[in-house]
Every structure is written in structure tokens, then in C-alpha cells.
C-alpha positions in Angstrom: 128.8 83.7 122.0 130.1 85.2 118.8 132.6 87.9 118.3 131.5 91.3 119.6 132.0 94.2 117.2 133.1 97.5 118.6 130.7 100.3 117.7 131.0 104.0 118.4 128.2 105.1 120.8 126.9 107.8 118.5 126.2 105.2 115.8 123.8 103.1 118.0 120.2 103.6 117.0 120.9 104.3 113.4 119.5 102.1 110.5 122.9 100.5 110.2 123.4 99.8 113.9 119.9 99.3 115.5 119.7 99.3 119.3 118.1 96.7 121.6 115.6 99.3 122.9 111.9 98.2 123.3 110.1 101.2 124.8 110.5 103.9 122.1 108.0 106.2 120.5 108.4 104.6 117.1 107.8 101.1 118.5 104.7 102.4 120.3 103.3 103.8 117.0 104.0 100.5 115.3 102.2 98.5 118.0 99.3 100.9 117.9 99.0 100.4 114.1 98.8 96.6 114.8 95.9 97.1 117.3 94.1 99.3 114.7 94.2 96.6 112.1 92.2 94.2 114.2 89.8 96.9 115.3 89.2 97.6 111.6 88.7 93.9 110.7 86.1 93.5 113.5 84.1 96.6 112.5 84.3 95.7 108.8 83.2 92.0 108.9 80.4 92.8 111.5 79.1 95.5 109.2 79.2 98.0 112.1 80.0 101.0 109.8 81.9 100.6 106.5 83.2 104.2 106.6 84.3 104.2 110.2 86.2 100.9 109.5 87.8 102.5 106.5 89.0 105.6 108.4 90.7 103.3 111.0 92.3 101.2 108.2 93.5 104.4 106.4 95.0 105.7 109.6 96.9 102.5 110.2 98.0 102.3 106.6 99.0 105.9 106.1 101.2 106.0 109.2 103.4 103.3 107.9 106.1 105.9 107.2 105.7 107.7 110.5 107.3 105.2 112.9 110.4 104.8 110.6 110.8 108.5 110.2 110.6 109.2 113.9 113.1 106.3 114.6 115.6 107.7 112.2 115.2 111.4 113.3 115.5 110.5 117.0 118.1 107.9 116.4 116.0 105.2 118.1 116.0 102.6 115.3 115.8 99.3 117.1 115.9 95.6 116.2 112.4 95.2 117.6 111.1 97.9 115.3 112.9 96.5 112.2 111.3 93.1 112.9 107.9 94.4 114.0 107.3 96.9 111.1 107.0 94.3 108.3 104.8 92.1 110.6 102.4 95.0 111.0 102.5 95.7 107.2 101.5 92.0 106.6 98.8 92.2 109.2 97.3 95.3 107.5 97.3 93.5 104.2 95.8 90.3 105.6 93.0 92.1 107.4 92.2 94.1 104.3 92.2 90.9 102.2 90.2 88.8 104.7 87.6 91.6 105.1 87.1 92.0 101.3 87.0 88.2 100.6 84.6 87.7 103.5 82.2 90.2 101.9 82.7 88.7 98.4 84.3 91.8 97.0 87.7 90.4 96.2 88.7 87.2 94.3 89.9 84.4 96.5 93.0 83.8 94.3 94.4 87.2 95.3 94.2 86.3 99.0 95.9 82.9 98.2 98.7 84.5 96.2 99.5 87.1 99.0 99.4 84.4 101.8 101.4 81.8 99.8 104.0 84.5 98.9 104.5 85.3 102.6 104.7 81.7 103.6 107.3 81.2 100.9 109.3 84.2 102.2 109.0 83.0 105.8 110.3 79.6 105.0 113.1 81.1 102.9 114.1 83.4 105.7 114.3 80.4 108.1 116.7 78.7 105.6 118.8 81.8 105.2 119.1 82.4 108.9 120.8 79.0 109.3 123.7 80.4 107.4 123.4 84.2 107.6 122.7 85.6 111.1 121.9 89.2 110.3 118.4 89.9 109.0 118.1 90.9 105.3 116.9 94.5 105.0 113.5 95.3 103.6 113.7 96.1 99.8 111.9 99.1 98.2 109.9 97.0 95.9 108.3 95.4 98.9 107.4 98.8 100.4 106.0 99.7 97.0 103.9 96.5 96.9 102.6 97.2 100.4 101.7 100.8 99.5 99.9 99.7 96.3 98.0 97.0 98.0 97.0 99.0 101.0 96.0 102.0 98.8 94.1 99.6 96.5 92.3 97.9 99.4 91.4 101.3 100.9 89.7 102.3 97.6 88.0 98.9 97.5 86.8 99.2 101.1 85.4 102.6 100.2 83.8 101.2 97.0 84.6 104.4 95.1 85.4 105.7 92.6 83.9 103.2 90.1 85.5 103.0 86.7 84.7 100.9 83.6 87.6 98.6 83.0 88.8 97.3 79.6 87.0 94.3 78.2 90.2 92.2 77.9 88.7 89.1 79.3 84.9 89.3 79.0 84.3 85.8 80.6 86.7 86.1 83.5 84.8 88.6 85.7 84.7 86.2 88.6 88.5 85.9 88.6 89.6 89.2 87.2 87.0 91.8 88.0 87.5 95.0 86.1 89.2 93.3 83.1 85.8 92.1 81.8 84.5 95.5 80.9 82.4 95.9 84.1 82.6 98.9 86.4 84.8 98.2 89.5 86.4 100.4 92.2 89.6 101.8 90.9 91.4 100.1 93.8 91.2 96.7 92.1 93.8 97.9 89.5 96.1 99.0 92.2 95.7 95.7 93.8 96.7 93.9 90.6 99.8 96.1 90.4 100.6 95.4 94.0 100.3 91.7 93.5 102.8 92.0 90.6 105.2 94.0 92.8 104.8 91.4 95.6 105.8 88.6 93.3 108.8 90.7 92.0 109.8 91.3 95.7 109.7 87.5 96.3 112.2 87.1 93.4 114.5 89.8 94.7 114.5 88.3 98.3 115.2 84.9 96.8 118.3 86.3 95.0 119.4 88.3 98.0 118.9 85.2 100.2 120.9 83.0 97.9 123.7 85.6 97.8 123.7 85.8 101.6 124.0 82.1 101.9 126.8 82.0 99.4 128.7 84.8 101.2 128.3 83.1 104.5 129.7 79.8 103.2 132.7 81.7 101.7 133.3 83.6 104.9 131.9 81.7 107.9 134.0 83.7 110.3 131.9 86.8 109.6 128.8 85.0 110.8 130.3 84.7 114.3 129.9 88.5 114.8 127.4 89.3 117.6 125.7 92.2 115.9 122.9 92.3 118.5 125.2 93.0 121.4 128.2 95.1 120.1 130.7 96.6 122.4 129.9 100.3 122.6 132.9 102.6 122.7 133.1 106.3 123.3 134.2 108.3 120.2 
């Protein structure tokens, strides 16, 4: 057992000192978003109704901020919520990607980049956790990437509005739709931007992970702190 840090009671449940609570309103919303992602995927790939599926996807995507806001306002930020929120974000992205690729509306390489990027981050996180026990906080570029990709996928799922893209690569329509001069849903350009932010986020996490490992090697005594189970003291 590591060293137990003493934390004032009123600080528990904040972003800096999450609680170990499981049954909170924000965690329920996060779990509900996860369920909606798989409902969307089933409806979309079975061609039940494109627009009903899109509404479900949009609800799951647009409430990304809601669970976090409620957790902060009610001071019920939890470790489960901090771990589950990015998982739900990834599930939303994957279901959107898989659905569009399944229907031949999105290039396969975009799916590959998003999946390989997440595999890389998962492996990197496993390496970092060997040295640095506390999870690295989500970075804003990652949130921006998620927002761009989910918004882009939503427009692509809708199939509207169509815009004529620049003819930068006339012969690359199969790989880079919208950059060959053909009309494509405006969402594809948001997806391209989201992929760029995703790769940038991978670089930032790599640097933060390397810094965390370096710090842990310099001060191994700090890694003994049991941040999951602090001693709660009255103020």
C-alpha cells in the first residue's frame, strides 16, 4: 500500500481529487451515451432508418459535455467517470467510422488511422503506468479532435449539405473524396481536420508521457502516494 495523502473533505469530488463513487448522475449519463452508440450502429448498418439513427448518434455526441458539467457542478467527479468518458468518446468515433465504412461512404484509411492511433495511445499508456501511477489528464486537442470527428461524421451520416470541393488531387477521389473536385458532404472536411487534431494529440500525449516517466524516475517516492484512497480530513 502506498502513502495515503490527506485531503480536505470539501475537495473530494473535484477534478483535482476525484472520488471513488460509482452511482452518480454524471456516470449514468456517460453509460447511457455508451448504450446509444451501439443502438445507433445497429440501426445504421441494418438500414432501419438513416435519420432515426442520426438523431440517436447526435444525442450521444452532443451530450459529451453534459456529464462532465454535471459532475463538476455537483462535485461528483469520480475516477470511474474520468476513465469511462474517453472510452465512450472512442466508442462514438468507432461506431460512426464503422457505419460509414460499412456503407462505403468513408475511405478505409481514415478508419485505420483512428484505430491505430488509439492502439498506439493504449500501449503507450500501459508503458507510462508502469512508472507513473496517476492517469494523465485528457488534453484539449483531444477533445477538439473528438468534437470535429463526431460533428463531421454526423454531417456525413446525414449526407448533407453537399459542397463541391477543390480539385487539388483529381485522381485521388477514392482515397481523398472532396479533394478531387467532386461534391461531398461538408462533414468530410471536418473529418480531415479531426484526423489532423487526433495525430497532434498523439504527439502531445507522447511528450506528456515521456515527461511523466522522467519525473517518476527522478522522484520515485512520489509514485508511492495512494491517490485513489486518500485520508479525508475535516477542514
